C-alpha positions as CSV (number, residue, x, y, z in Angstrom):
1,M,-26.5,19.7,43.0
2,S,-27.9,23.1,43.9
3,H,-31.0,25.2,43.5
4,E,-28.7,26.9,40.5
5,D,-27.5,23.7,39.0
6,I,-29.0,22.5,35.9
7,T,-29.3,18.5,33.9
8,L,-29.8,17.7,31.1
9,T,-29.6,14.5,29.3
10,V,-27.9,14.5,26.0
11,T,-27.9,11.3,23.3
12,F,-25.0,10.7,21.0
13,R,-24.0,8.2,19.0
14,G,-27.3,6.1,20.6
15,A,-25.6,7.0,24.8
16,S,-27.1,9.1,26.6
17,H,-24.9,11.6,29.0
18,T,-25.6,13.1,31.9
19,V,-24.4,16.6,32.1
20,I,-24.8,19.5,36.1
21,L,-23.8,22.7,34.7
22,P,-24.9,26.2,36.8
23,N,-27.2,27.5,35.0
24,H,-25.9,31.3,34.5
25,A,-22.6,29.1,33.2
26,P,-21.8,29.7,29.6
27,L,-22.5,27.1,27.3
28,S,-18.4,27.4,26.3
29,A,-19.0,24.8,29.4
30,L,-21.5,22.8,28.2
31,H,-19.2,22.2,24.9
32,S,-15.9,21.4,27.3
33,R,-18.2,19.1,29.1
34,L,-19.5,16.7,26.0
35,E,-15.8,17.1,24.4
36,L,-14.3,15.6,27.4
37,L,-17.3,12.2,27.6
38,T,-16.8,11.8,24.0
39,S,-14.3,13.2,22.5
40,V,-15.9,15.1,19.2
41,P,-14.2,18.6,19.3
42,P,-16.4,21.5,20.8
43,S,-16.2,23.5,16.7
44,F,-17.5,20.3,15.6
45,Q,-19.9,19.2,17.8
46,K,-23.4,19.7,17.4
47,L,-27.0,19.8,19.4
48,I,-30.1,19.6,18.0
49,H,-32.9,21.0,20.7
50,R,-37.1,20.8,19.6
51,G,-35.7,21.4,16.1
52,K,-32.7,23.8,16.5
53,K,-29.5,23.7,15.9
54,I,-27.3,25.7,18.8
55,Q,-23.3,25.0,18.0
56,H,-19.7,26.4,19.3
57,R,-19.7,30.1,18.8
58,Q,-15.6,31.1,18.2
59,D,-16.7,34.5,17.4
60,D,-15.0,36.2,20.3
61,S,-16.1,40.3,19.7
62,D,-19.4,39.0,20.9
63,I,-21.0,38.3,24.1
64,E,-20.7,34.3,24.9
65,P,-24.8,33.1,25.7
66,T,-25.6,31.5,29.2
67,I,-27.0,28.0,28.5
68,S,-30.2,29.2,29.8
69,Q,-30.0,31.9,27.4
70,A,-29.3,29.2,24.8
71,G,-32.5,28.0,25.7
72,L,-31.5,25.1,27.5
73,H,-33.8,24.1,30.7
74,H,-33.1,21.7,33.4
75,G,-34.2,18.3,32.4
76,V,-34.3,18.5,28.7
77,K,-33.1,16.3,26.3
78,V,-30.9,17.2,23.6
79,Q,-29.3,15.6,20.7
80,M,-25.6,15.6,19.5
81,L,-23.7,15.0,16.7
82,G,-20.3,15.8,15.6
83,S,-16.6,14.0,14.1
84,T,-13.8,12.2,17.0
85,V,-10.5,13.7,16.9
86,E,-9.9,10.3,16.0
87,E,-12.1,10.2,13.5
88,L,-10.8,13.7,11.7
89,G,-7.5,11.9,11.8
90,Q,-8.7,9.7,10.1
91,L,-10.1,11.0,7.9
92,N,-7.6,13.4,6.7
93,A,-5.0,10.1,7.1
94,A,-7.4,8.0,3.8
95,D,-7.7,12.2,1.8
96,S,-3.4,12.4,2.2
97,A,-3.3,8.6,1.1
98,H,-6.2,9.1,-1.9
99,Q,-4.5,12.3,-2.5
100,K,-0.7,11.4,-3.2
101,K,-1.7,7.8,-4.8
102,E,-3.4,10.4,-6.9
103,Q,-0.3,12.6,-8.0
104,I,1.8,9.1,-8.2
105,L,-0.4,8.3,-11.0
106,R,-0.9,11.8,-12.7
107,E,3.2,11.9,-12.6
108,R,3.9,8.8,-14.0
109,A,1.0,9.2,-17.0
110,L,2.7,12.1,-17.8
111,K,6.8,9.9,-18.3
112,P,7.8,9.8,-22.4
113,Q,8.0,6.0,-23.1
114,V,11.0,5.5,-21.9
115,K,13.3,3.1,-24.6
116,L,15.0,-0.5,-23.3
117,R,17.9,-1.8,-23.7
118,S,18.1,-5.3,-25.4
119,T,18.4,-7.6,-23.6
120,G,19.9,-10.9,-25.9
121,S,21.8,-12.9,-24.4
122,S,25.1,-12.4,-26.4
123,S,26.2,-9.3,-24.0
124,T,28.5,-8.1,-22.2
125,S,26.6,-7.5,-19.4
126,S,23.8,-10.0,-19.9
127,H,26.0,-12.9,-19.0
128,Q,27.1,-11.0,-16.1
129,Y,24.2,-9.6,-14.8
130,R,21.3,-12.3,-14.1
131,F,21.1,-15.1,-11.3
132,H,24.4,-17.1,-11.9
133,R,22.8,-20.4,-9.8
134,V,19.4,-22.4,-10.1
135,E,18.8,-24.7,-7.0
136,P,15.9,-25.6,-5.0
137,L,15.6,-27.7,-2.1
138,T,15.6,-30.5,-2.7
139,H,14.2,-32.4,0.4
140,L,11.2,-30.4,0.1
141,P,8.7,-31.8,-2.3
142,R,8.6,-31.8,-5.9
143,P,12.0,-30.1,-6.5
144,E,11.1,-30.5,-10.1
145,T,8.6,-28.2,-10.4
146,A,10.5,-25.8,-7.6
147,M,13.1,-25.9,-10.2
148,E,10.0,-24.7,-13.3
149,C,8.8,-22.1,-10.5
150,L,13.2,-21.0,-9.9
151,T,13.9,-20.6,-13.8
152,T,11.6,-19.3,-14.8
153,L,11.4,-16.4,-12.3
154,S,15.4,-16.0,-13.7
155,K,14.6,-15.4,-17.0
156,D,11.9,-13.6,-16.5
157,P,12.7,-10.9,-19.0
158,A,11.5,-7.9,-16.9
159,V,13.9,-9.1,-14.5
160,L,16.4,-9.6,-16.1
161,H,16.4,-5.9,-17.9
162,V,15.9,-4.2,-14.7
163,M,18.7,-6.2,-13.4
164,Q,20.9,-5.6,-16.3
165,K,20.5,-1.8,-16.4
166,H,21.1,-1.2,-12.6
167,H,24.4,-4.3,-13.2
168,F,22.2,-7.0,-10.6
169,Y,24.7,-9.8,-10.0
170,V,23.1,-12.7,-8.2
171,G,25.1,-15.7,-7.7
172,L,22.2,-17.7,-6.6
173,L,18.4,-18.5,-6.4
174,T,16.9,-20.3,-4.6
175,E,14.2,-21.0,-2.2
176,L,12.6,-21.0,1.8
177,A,11.1,-23.2,3.1
178,P,8.6,-22.5,5.0
179,H,8.4,-24.7,8.0
180,E,12.5,-23.7,8.9
181,H,11.2,-19.5,8.1
182,P,7.4,-19.6,9.2
183,G,6.6,-15.1,8.4
184,L,9.5,-14.5,5.8
185,L,9.1,-14.0,2.6
186,G,11.9,-13.1,0.7
187,L,15.8,-12.9,2.2
188,N,19.1,-11.1,0.3
189,V,22.0,-12.6,2.3
190,E,25.0,-10.1,1.0
191,R,23.9,-7.9,-1.6
192,G,23.2,-10.7,-3.6
193,A,25.9,-13.7,-3.4
194,T,22.1,-15.3,-2.7
195,I,18.4,-14.8,-3.1
196,K,15.7,-17.2,-1.6
197,L,12.2,-16.5,-2.5
198,R,9.1,-17.7,-0.3
199,I,7.5,-20.0,-3.4
200,R,4.9,-22.6,-1.3
201,L,2.4,-22.1,-0.3
202,D,2.6,-23.3,3.8
203,T,0.5,-26.6,3.7
204,Y,2.8,-27.4,0.6
205,D,0.8,-28.5,-1.5
206,G,0.8,-25.5,-4.5
207,F,3.2,-22.7,-5.0
208,R,2.3,-19.3,-4.6
209,P,1.1,-16.8,-7.2
210,Y,3.9,-15.9,-9.6
211,L,3.6,-12.2,-9.9
212,E,3.4,-12.3,-6.2
213,V,7.1,-14.1,-5.7
214,R,8.3,-11.7,-8.5
215,R,6.8,-8.8,-6.4
216,V,9.0,-10.0,-3.2
217,L,11.9,-10.4,-6.1
218,C,12.1,-7.4,-6.6
219,H,12.1,-6.2,-3.3
220,E,15.0,-8.5,-2.9
221,L,16.9,-7.5,-5.8
222,A,16.3,-3.6,-3.9
223,H,18.5,-5.1,-0.9
224,N,21.9,-5.9,-3.2
225,V,21.9,-1.3,-3.2
226,W,20.7,-1.3,0.1
227,G,20.1,-3.5,3.7
228,E,18.2,-0.9,5.8
229,H,14.2,-0.6,4.3
230,D,14.6,3.3,4.9
231,N,13.9,5.9,1.7
232,N,17.0,5.3,-0.3
233,F,15.3,0.9,0.0
234,K,12.2,2.1,-0.7
235,E,12.7,4.5,-3.4
236,L,14.4,2.6,-6.0
237,N,11.9,-1.1,-4.9
238,S,9.5,1.9,-6.4
239,Q,11.1,2.1,-9.6
240,L,11.7,-1.5,-9.7
241,N,8.4,-2.5,-9.5
242,R,7.5,0.2,-12.2
243,E,10.6,0.3,-14.5
244,V,9.1,-3.8,-15.1
245,A,6.3,-1.9,-15.2
246,E,7.0,0.2,-17.8
247,F,8.6,-2.6,-19.7
248,E,6.1,-5.1,-19.8
249,V,4.2,-1.9,-21.0
250,A,6.6,-1.7,-24.6
251,A,6.6,-5.4,-24.9
252,G,2.5,-5.6,-24.7
253,A,3.8,-2.4,-27.6
254,G,5.4,-4.9,-29.8
255,T,8.6,-2.7,-29.2
256,H,10.3,-5.0,-27.7
257,T,10.4,-8.3,-28.9
258,L,9.6,-11.0,-26.1
259,S,8.3,-15.1,-26.2
260,D,4.8,-14.9,-25.4
261,L,4.4,-13.3,-21.7
262,R,1.0,-14.8,-21.2
263,D,2.5,-18.1,-21.0
264,T,4.4,-16.7,-18.6
265,Y,2.5,-14.6,-15.8
266,Q,-0.2,-15.7,-13.0
267,P,-1.6,-12.5,-12.4
268,S,-2.1,-12.0,-8.8
269,S,-4.7,-9.3,-8.1
270,N,-7.7,-7.6,-10.2
271,E,-6.3,-4.9,-10.6
272,E,-3.3,-6.9,-12.4
273,V,-5.7,-8.9,-14.7
274,E,-7.3,-5.7,-16.0
275,A,-3.3,-4.5,-16.9
276,L,-2.9,-7.4,-18.0
277,I,-5.9,-8.1,-20.3
278,H,-5.4,-4.5,-21.9
279,V,-1.6,-4.4,-22.5
280,L,-1.1,-8.4,-23.6
281,G,-3.4,-8.6,-26.4
282,G,-6.0,-11.1,-24.7
283,T,-10.5,-10.8,-24.5
284,G,-10.4,-8.2,-22.9
285,L,-8.9,-6.1,-25.3
286,R,-10.2,-2.9,-26.8
287,D,-9.7,-1.7,-30.1
288,S,-9.9,1.8,-29.0
289,D,-7.2,2.0,-26.6
290,T,-4.5,4.5,-27.1
291,M,-1.0,3.3,-25.7
292,E,-0.9,6.4,-23.6
293,D,-4.2,4.0,-22.5
294,R,-2.6,0.6,-21.9
295,R,0.9,2.3,-20.4
296,K,-1.4,3.9,-17.2
297,R,-3.6,0.0,-17.0
298,V,-0.3,-1.3,-16.1
299,L,1.0,1.0,-14.0
300,E,-2.3,1.1,-12.4
301,A,-1.7,-2.1,-11.5
302,A,1.7,-1.8,-10.7
303,T,0.9,0.6,-8.2
304,A,-1.5,-1.6,-6.8
305,R,1.2,-4.0,-5.1
306,L,2.8,-1.9,-3.8
307,R,-0.4,-0.6,-1.6
308,N,0.6,-3.5,0.8
309,E,5.1,-2.8,0.1
310,E,4.5,-2.4,4.4
311,E,3.2,-5.4,5.1
312,L,6.2,-7.1,3.0
313,E,8.9,-5.4,4.3
314,R,7.6,-6.9,8.1
315,S,7.7,-10.1,5.6
316,C,11.4,-9.6,5.6
317,G,15.0,-10.8,6.5
318,T,17.3,-9.2,8.8
319,S,18.4,-6.2,7.3
320,G,21.5,-3.9,7.8
321,P,24.7,-3.1,6.2
322,Q,27.1,-5.6,6.7
323,K,24.1,-8.2,7.7
324,Q,22.2,-11.1,5.9
325,S,19.2,-8.5,4.1
326,G,16.1,-9.4,2.5
């Protein structure tokens, strides 16, 4: 170190950094050195010395002061505040995601109430666009309970509604054995010839929540049209989940004849519990709730379920235009 060099000690989030620079070096040289040490961009660095703030100057028209002219001398201690590049990226990503979610909710809330087609079993579409066979794995424990779960899914009014609307045909609805297919939640074979769902817990001592399994079923139904998890698939998958929620709104408002859904649906999240209470007439229903309020609650619950779609895709079987997809 020459006699013209000065040594500064800069503390940042509990860590101390020693910086050696010529005393006639511009202040930007100090900011650049600190960026290398802390990943905080110069424009976001705030240096504090004896209560005085020293910030990066961005006005190129002014003559930049040297380190000594800024009041920093050999041996002084300086505290630095600021956000790193990674933190700024995370903040921007979180803000973007929040804005996107708010936009989705606003758009859905503004959509008019849909008129739903009848799902009566007497129509030709009801007979064709449905699950034609339901079979549990008889070599696993409690096959009768598995059969009941699969049968409930196959007769779910909201699921049947989207199947008839989109002309979905499923030859066989059956289950996936956890020990035989670890990591998979669902599998669609040959565009709806067979759909397999993980309905059991890994420990085989119980069954997964109904609404979670139904969400996987909607995911697999989308594979009747699109094999890969591309944007076309994601758009259809979101549409199916939205149409299921809209159907239940109409059912809760009495605009569609259904059995008591509270005996069938088992909410799998706090968001769904709140939404279904208000839509289906649970103990939390308020007389002041309008139809629009109820509709918004279920759409918010549907949005909450869609947050984990990326995780569901990772738990989905092999996909491809000519392969079995899931």
